C-alpha positions, 0 to 999 in steps of 0.5 A, a space after each residue: 778224773 778223765 782218761 788220758 788220750 793220745 793228745 795228752 801224751 808227749 811224742 817220743 822226741 818231746 818226751 826225750 827233751 822233757 823227761 829229766 824235768 818231767 821225771 823229777 816232778 812226777 817222782 816228787 808227786 808220787 812221794 806224796 801218794 805212797 804208804 808203807 803198811 808194815 815192813 813189807 807192803 806198800 800202796 802206791 796211789 795212782 792218779 792221772 799224772 802217775 798213770 801218764 808217767 807210766 804210759 810215757 815210760 812204756 812208750 819210751 822203753 818200747 819205742 812205741 810211736 804208732 797210733 795202735 800201739 799208743 791206744 793199746 797202752 792207753 787201754 791198759 793203763 787208763 783203768 788205773 785212774 781214779 773215777 772220782 768216787 774211788 781210790 786206786 792203788 798199786 799194792 806191792 809186797 816187797 821182800 829183798 831175800 828171795 827165799 823169804 819172799 817165796 815163803 811169804 807169798 805162799 803164806 800171804 795168799 789172799 792178802 790182796 782181799 784183806 786190805 781196807 780203807 776207812 775215813 773217820 768213823 765210817 765203815 771199813 771199805 775193803 779193796 777190790 783186787 785185780 780186776 784185770 786178771 787173777 794174780 793169785 794161784 792155789 799156792 801163792 799170791 803175787 808180789 804186785 796187785 792192783 786195788 780199787 776202794 769204792 767209796 760210799 757217800 758218807 766216806 767221800 763226805 768224811 774225807 772232804 770234811 777233813 776226817 782222819 784216814 786209816 788204811 790197814 791189812 787184816 790177814 792172818 799172817 800180816 796185820 798192820 794199820 796206819 792211822 792217821 795217814 800223813 797230811 800230805 797223803 790225805 790231801 793227795 787222796 782228797 784230790 781224787 774225789 769229785 
């Protein structure tokens, strides 16, 4: 997928007019690109449309209209767009109770490196986490991580040929797997491949 450019974005005025319609379309699109893995982890698979929405929202919230500010947002968010042989996702650990969340984030240190993807009978592909900056410390992990799954030829081919897909987390304190992925999600992820 091609990175976004300033020409792909609405101006603030255009976005104000289009936002209700556009937001509805994107939220429906995003529903097909998310997966709960167990009770507290969710993967939100990104693509060009979801990233454009994030940028438009940031520009709107921050009232950014100057070229330098727009370029800064594009530079920050374009790396989340899949490159045609990988999948990219925002990985969130979600706990409603603050005390429970604090303990869980301590126990789950390193969980971002224990997330995997598998197409059919191919080998597991382990996530590459947080290339922008390290989000874990010696004592805890972050509630939000950015993951990339770098697919080999066999996995890409298996996906395109309709192989069932699986995603899991293999951490001492959090072991869950989802398989096969729902067809709506499988179809969305296949569109990310070249």
